[in-house]
C-alpha positions in Angstrom: 117.1 141.7 124.4 119.6 144.0 122.8 120.6 147.3 124.2 119.2 150.3 122.9 121.0 151.6 120.1 122.1 155.2 119.9 120.3 157.4 117.5 123.6 158.2 115.7 124.0 154.4 115.3 120.7 153.9 113.3 119.9 154.9 109.8 117.3 157.9 109.1 114.9 155.3 107.4 114.6 152.9 110.3 111.0 152.0 111.8 109.6 150.1 114.6 106.4 149.1 112.7 104.5 150.6 115.6 105.9 148.1 118.1 107.5 149.5 121.0 111.0 148.2 121.6 111.3 147.0 118.1 114.2 148.5 115.7 114.0 147.6 111.9 116.6 148.6 109.5 116.5 148.4 105.8 116.9 144.8 104.5 119.5 144.1 101.6 120.0 141.2 99.6 122.0 139.5 102.2 119.3 139.6 104.8 116.9 137.9 102.1 119.7 135.3 101.4 120.3 134.6 104.8 116.7 134.0 105.5 116.2 131.8 102.4 119.3 129.6 103.3 118.5 129.3 107.2 114.6 128.5 106.8 114.3 126.8 103.5 117.7 125.6 102.1 119.1 123.9 105.2 115.9 122.1 105.7 116.5 120.5 102.5 119.6 119.1 103.6 117.8 117.0 106.2 115.8 115.0 103.4 116.2 111.2 104.0 118.1 109.4 101.2 117.2 106.1 99.9 119.9 103.3 99.7 122.6 104.0 96.9 121.1 107.3 96.3 123.3 108.9 93.3 124.6 112.5 93.4 122.2 113.6 90.9 119.2 111.9 92.7 120.3 113.8 95.8 120.5 117.2 94.2 117.1 116.5 92.6 115.6 115.5 95.9 116.9 118.6 97.4 115.7 120.8 94.8 112.2 119.4 94.8 112.0 119.5 98.5 113.1 123.2 98.4 110.2 124.5 96.4 107.8 121.5 97.2 108.3 120.1 100.8 105.9 117.4 100.5 108.2 115.4 98.3 110.7 115.3 101.1 107.9 114.3 103.6 107.0 111.4 101.4 110.6 109.8 101.9 110.6 110.2 105.6 107.1 108.6 106.0 108.6 105.8 104.0 111.5 105.4 106.3 109.3 105.9 109.5 106.9 103.0 108.3 109.9 100.7 107.8 111.7 101.7 110.9 114.1 98.8 110.9 116.1 100.0 113.8 113.3 99.6 116.2 112.6 96.2 115.5 114.3 92.9 116.3 116.1 92.1 113.2 119.3 90.9 112.1 121.8 93.2 110.2 120.7 91.3 106.9 117.1 91.8 107.6 117.4 95.3 108.4 119.2 95.9 105.2 116.4 94.2 103.4 113.7 96.2 105.1 115.7 99.6 104.3 115.7 98.4 100.7 119.3 98.1 100.3 119.3 94.6 98.7 119.2 93.5 95.1 119.2 90.4 93.1 119.9 89.3 89.6 116.7 89.1 87.6 115.9 88.3 83.7 115.3 91.3 81.4 112.7 91.6 78.7 115.3 90.6 76.1 116.3 87.5 77.9 116.5 84.2 75.8 116.2 80.7 76.9 119.1 78.2 76.4 119.3 74.6 76.4 118.8 72.8 79.8 117.8 75.9 81.5 115.3 75.2 84.4 112.2 77.7 84.6 109.9 77.7 87.4 106.4 79.3 88.2 105.3 79.9 84.7 102.0 81.8 84.2 99.6 80.7 81.2 97.3 82.9 79.3 93.6 82.2 79.7 93.1 81.3 76.2 95.7 78.5 76.5 94.3 76.7 79.3 90.5 77.6 78.8 90.0 77.5 74.8 86.2 77.1 75.2 86.0 80.0 77.6 84.2 82.3 74.8 81.5 79.8 74.4 81.1 78.4 77.8 82.0 80.6 80.5 81.9 84.4 79.3 78.8 86.5 80.2 77.9 90.0 79.2 76.9 92.4 81.8 76.4 96.1 80.4 78.4 95.4 77.4 81.6 94.3 79.7 83.1 90.9 79.3 83.6 89.1 82.7 85.8 86.1 83.0 84.9 83.8 85.9 87.6 83.0 88.5 88.2 79.2 88.8 89.6 77.7 91.9 93.3 77.3 92.0 93.4 73.5 92.6 90.7 72.7 89.8 92.2 70.1 87.5 92.3 71.0 83.9 92.3 68.2 81.5 94.3 68.0 78.2 91.5 68.0 76.1 90.9 71.4 77.1 94.0 72.7 75.8 94.6 74.4 72.6 96.0 72.2 69.6 98.3 75.2 68.3 101.8 73.6 68.9 103.7 77.0 69.1 103.0 80.0 71.6 104.8 83.2 72.2 106.4 83.9 75.6 107.1 87.2 77.6 109.3 87.7 80.4 107.2 89.6 83.0 107.6 91.0 86.6 105.8 88.4 89.1 103.9 89.4 92.0 106.4 88.4 94.5 108.8 91.1 93.2 106.3 93.9 93.8 107.5 95.4 97.2 104.5 95.9 99.5 106.3 98.7 101.6 107.7 101.3 99.4 105.9 104.7 99.1 108.2 106.4 96.7 109.8 104.8 93.4 112.8 105.5 91.2 111.7 105.6 87.6 114.9 104.1 86.1 116.6 100.7 86.8 119.6 100.2 89.0 121.6 100.0 85.9 120.2 103.5 84.4 120.5 105.0 87.7 124.2 104.2 88.2 123.9 103.0 91.6 126.8 101.9 93.6 126.8 98.1 94.0 128.9 96.3 96.9 131.4 94.0 95.4 132.4 93.1 91.8 130.1 91.6 89.0 129.6 91.2 85.5 126.1 90.9 84.0 125.6 88.8 80.6 123.1 89.8 78.1 119.5 89.4 79.3 120.0 90.0 83.0 120.1 93.1 85.1 120.0 93.9 89.0 116.5 94.7 90.6 115.6 95.9 94.1 114.6 92.9 96.2 111.3 93.3 98.0 111.5 94.5 101.5 109.7 91.5 103.0 111.6 88.7 101.3 113.3 86.1 103.5 117.0 86.4 103.3 119.5 83.7 104.5 123.1 85.1 105.4 125.9 83.2 103.1 128.1 83.0 106.2 128.2 80.9 109.4 127.5 83.3 112.2 126.8 80.7 114.9 130.2 80.1 116.2 130.7 83.4 117.4 131.4 85.0 114.3 129.9 88.2 113.6 128.0 89.4 110.3 127.6 93.3 109.4 126.6 95.2 106.5 128.1 98.7 106.2 125.4 101.5 107.0 125.5 104.7 108.7 123.2 107.0 110.9 123.9 110.5 109.8 124.6 112.4 112.9 125.2 115.6 110.9 121.8 115.5 109.5 120.2 114.8 112.8 122.2 117.8 114.3 121.0 120.2 111.3 117.5 118.8 111.8 117.6 119.7 115.6 118.9 122.9 114.8 116.6 123.8 112.1 113.7 122.7 114.2 114.5 125.0 117.0 115.3 127.9 114.7 111.9 127.3 112.7 110.1 127.4 116.0 111.8 130.8 117.0 110.9 132.1 113.6 107.2 131.1 114.2 107.3 132.5 117.6 108.4 136.0 116.1 106.1 135.9 113.4 103.2 135.6 115.8 103.5 139.4 116.9 104.3 142.1 114.3 104.7 140.1 111.3 101.2 138.7 111.5 99.7 141.9 112.3 101.4 143.5 109.1 100.8 140.6 106.8 98.4 138.3 108.3 98.4 134.8 107.1 100.9 135.6 104.3 103.6 136.5 106.8 106.8 135.2 105.6 107.6 133.7 109.0 104.7 131.3 108.7 106.1 130.1 105.4 108.4 128.1 107.2 105.8 125.8 108.8 105.8 123.2 106.1 109.7 122.9 106.3 109.4 122.6 110.0 107.3 119.5 109.6 109.6 118.0 107.0 112.4 118.6 109.2 110.9 116.9 112.1 109.8 113.8 110.1 113.1 113.5 108.7 114.8 113.6 112.1 112.8 110.8 113.1 113.3 108.9 109.9 117.3 109.5 110.4 116.9 107.8 114.0 114.7 104.9 112.8 116.4 103.8 109.6 120.2 103.7 108.5 121.7 105.1 105.5 123.1 102.6 103.0 125.8 104.2 100.4 125.6 101.1 98.2 123.2 98.2 97.3 124.0 94.5 98.4 123.9 91.7 96.1 121.8 88.5 97.1 122.1 85.1 95.7 119.3 83.7 93.6 118.6 80.9 91.0 118.8 83.6 88.3 122.4 84.5 89.6 123.3 81.1 89.1 121.7 80.9 85.8 123.7 84.1 84.8 127.0 82.4 85.9 126.1 79.5 83.7 126.1 82.3 80.8 129.7 83.8 81.9 128.2 86.1 84.6 130.5 87.0 87.6 129.5 88.1 91.3 131.5 88.4 94.1 130.6 90.0 97.5 127.2 88.6 98.0 125.8 89.0 101.6 123.0 86.4 101.6 120.5 84.3 99.3 116.8 84.5 99.0 114.9 81.6 100.5 113.8 79.8 97.4 110.3 78.6 97.6 109.6 75.7 95.0 106.4 74.8 96.7 104.2 77.8 96.5 101.5 78.2 99.1 97.8 78.9 97.8 98.3 82.8 98.2 100.9 82.7 95.4 99.2 80.4 93.1 96.2 80.8 91.0 94.4 78.5 88.4 96.7 79.7 85.5 100.2 79.3 87.3 102.2 76.0 86.8 105.2 75.7 89.3 107.1 73.1 87.1 110.1 73.0 86.9 110.1 73.2 83.3 113.2 72.3 81.4 114.2 74.0 78.2 115.1 72.2 74.9 116.4 73.7 71.9 114.9 72.4 68.8 117.6 73.5 66.3 115.3 76.2 64.6 116.1 79.7 65.3 114.1 81.0 68.4 112.1 77.8 68.8 112.2 76.0 72.1 110.1 73.3 73.8 109.3 73.6 77.7 108.9 70.2 79.2 107.4 69.7 82.7 109.8 67.7 84.9 107.2 67.3 87.5 104.3 65.9 85.1 100.8 66.7 86.5 98.1 64.1 86.0 95.6 64.8 83.1 97.5 67.8 82.3 99.5 69.0 79.2 102.9 68.9 80.2 104.8 70.0 77.0 104.7 73.5 75.4 106.5 74.8 72.2 107.7 78.4 72.1 108.6 80.2 68.9 109.3 83.8 70.2 109.8 85.6 73.3 109.5 89.4 74.0 107.3 90.8 71.4 103.8 91.9 72.5 100.9 90.8 70.4 97.7 91.3 72.4 95.7 89.0 70.1 97.7 86.0 70.6 97.9 83.5 73.5 100.9 83.8 75.9 103.1 82.0 78.4 104.6 84.5 81.1 108.1 83.7 82.1 108.8 85.4 85.9 111.7 87.8 85.8 112.9 85.9 89.0 111.9 82.7 90.6 109.5 82.8 93.7 111.1 83.2 97.1 109.6 83.3 100.6 108.1 86.4 102.4 108.3 87.1 106.0 104.6 87.8 107.0 105.8 89.4 110.3 107.6 92.2 108.3 105.0 92.5 105.8 101.5 92.3 107.2 99.8 93.3 103.9 101.7 90.6 102.3 98.8 89.7 99.8 96.0 91.1 98.2 92.5 89.9 97.8 91.4 88.3 94.6 87.8 88.4 93.0 87.3 84.7 94.6 87.6 86.1 98.0 90.9 84.2 98.8 94.1 86.0 99.5 96.8 85.4 97.0 99.4 87.3 94.8 98.0 88.5 91.6 100.0 88.7 88.5 100.0 92.2 86.8 98.0 93.0 83.8 100.9 94.7 82.1 104.5 94.3 82.0 105.1 97.9 83.3 106.6 98.4 86.6 104.3 97.8 89.5 103.5 99.5 92.5 101.8 98.3 95.8 98.7 100.0 96.9 100.6 101.2 100.0 102.7 103.7 97.9 99.7 105.2 96.6 98.2 105.6 100.3 101.5 106.9 101.5 101.9 109.7 98.8 98.2 110.8 99.8 99.1 110.5 103.4 102.0 112.8 102.9 99.9 115.5 101.3 97.3 115.2 103.7 99.4 115.6 106.9 101.5 118.4 105.4 98.1 120.4 104.4 96.5 119.7 107.8 99.6 120.8 109.6 100.5 123.7 107.7 96.8 125.2 107.7 96.4 124.3 111.5 99.4 126.3 112.5 98.7 129.2 110.3 95.2 129.3 111.6 96.2 129.3 115.2 98.8 132.1 114.9 97.2 134.4 112.4 93.6 133.5 112.6 93.5 134.0 108.8 93.5 137.6 109.2 94.7 139.3 106.1 96.9 141.9 107.9 97.2 145.7 107.5 100.0 145.7 104.9 99.7 142.4 102.9 98.5 142.6 99.2 96.3 140.3 97.5 99.1 139.2 95.5 101.0 138.1 98.2 98.1 136.4 99.9 97.4 134.6 96.9 100.9 133.3 96.1 101.8 132.4 99.7 98.4 130.4 99.9 98.8 128.8 96.7 102.4 127.9 97.6 101.1 126.1 100.8 98.4 124.3 98.7 100.8 123.1 95.9 103.4 122.1 98.2 100.9 119.7 100.0 99.1 118.4 96.8 102.4 117.8 95.1 102.2 114.3 96.6 99.2 113.3 94.6 100.8 114.7 91.4 104.1 113.0 92.1 102.2 109.7 92.3 100.5 110.2 88.9 103.7 111.5 87.3 105.7 108.5 88.4 103.1 106.0 87.1 103.1 107.5 83.7 106.7 107.9 83.4 107.0 104.4 84.4 104.6 103.5 81.6 106.2 105.4 79.2 109.9 104.5 80.0 109.4 100.7 80.7 111.3 98.5 78.5 109.2 97.7 75.5 106.7 100.3 75.8 106.9 101.0 72.3 105.5 97.6 71.5 103.0 97.7 74.4 99.9 98.6 72.0 99.7 98.6 68.5 96.2 100.4 68.3 95.7 103.7 66.4 96.3 106.6 68.3 98.3 105.0 71.3 101.5 107.1 71.0 99.4 110.1 70.3 97.8 109.6 73.6 101.0 108.9 75.3 102.6 112.2 73.8 99.6 114.3 74.9 99.9 112.8 78.4 103.5 113.4 78.6 103.1 117.1 77.7 100.2 117.4 80.0 102.1 116.0 82.9 105.2 118.3 82.2 102.7 121.3 82.0 101.2 120.3 85.3 104.7 119.8 86.9 105.6 123.4 85.5 102.5 124.8 86.9 103.1 123.6 90.5 106.5 125.4 90.6 105.0 128.8 89.2 103.1 129.3 92.9 106.3 128.0 94.6 108.6 130.5 92.8 105.9 133.2 93.1 105.8 132.6 96.9 109.5 132.7 97.4 109.4 136.1 95.4 106.8 137.4 97.6 108.6 136.3 100.7 111.6 138.4 99.5 109.5 141.5 99.0 108.1 141.3 102.3 111.6 140.8 103.8 112.8 143.7 102.0 109.9 146.0 103.1 109.9 144.6 106.8 113.5 144.9 107.2 116.0 143.5 109.5 114.7 143.9 112.9 115.9 143.3 116.6 114.3 143.9 120.0 115.9 146.3 122.2 115.7 146.9 126.0 
């Protein structure tokens, strides 16, 4: 308790708000700025970073967390779910679990060259089942259903179509979909400008892509004879100390708000607006302790990296290699996938190649001809070339490794489109972040204020603060929808994705609608900050005296 100030030391317009022992003097802009910095901005400094986040991404993340704290909570939940530091993992496995590893993959602009070896090709239904329309399709309520065939069913050569040339498309395979990521960067590693450990040169048709967090990665160095293997990572003690300080300070702010602030302003009291940021800081403190920060991404050897080397690529500083799986288990395969390997033979005609199966299957068509790669035509038959060869997954690190198919078997499923794919867990985690934040915020506010309006709060103040709480929590759902649509619009080749009338009109409309929705979410947040400033100015800078 501060000593009782002398009357001469107090300005003429001081007040005690009817509370004995409280002395409040008029607040100035510095008082408001100090409250904002300590109770809002400093909390944003604790937000967990993803591996190789750029300075631009860090600033955007902090800006979003300042207005909509659920965006920072989603990152914390992501790191807590992975918790590599609490698991018995090698340094390489920890880096993989944290999302700090990347591999070389084929881009959609990739073109085959003579003697290239391809694996795990995926064939359109119409190529393998030409009589499907006449024999197997059934109409149910106007919708067409394609029966699922058993993955080991033998397809005779007579079932295959007679047209010699097909079109092919490079597509993200199911094993490149991370099963434990709750948040995504829209741009590619190249577009984002991430720092990469080592030196490299990528020839045309190749790019770097994040390695799924449950991939099995083998070290490239021998660690058995007393040699150590280490990947550079840091645990941000500064962020941890800031988080601890902010947690304590926010708790003090809530304690102070419990009395006179709540009596005056009810559930709109400016001291209660720190509740979402308190939760964000606590979760990010836990995230800092269970998951290290990786300032760069680390390259891992893969068949596509060797393929890129054959085209002039250069890679130095790799830390491991994927465990390439040439004999895929049933959960990877379905009735339209052929492991091969397939050898590419150029036919001397521009863009035309032949695929020859080096591991022929009995009673199967083992030769296909391709005349074009990369241009989408939905009315034609397709052969899909994976961006990366299949590799093994660690089921202990990813218990939701596979998804259920229509036949009831568990297997990886190829995507229905060539746009970036998201695991189901990512959708759940965004929703979880929103629900946790909403439940925590309104529970604390209800316990302290009992949702009383207060004697001096205005309807405008109560409205903006409550709306700020709501949009701060629900932003997790909106962010997910926004990311999915932006991935759809910005994915390579999106312009060729669908040539139906009105497609781009719809996309433009969705883009503007999404942008408007995003801006609309910031209005309550900005309004809430303005109302907090007004309440602080009116309430004043207060101290308790003995």
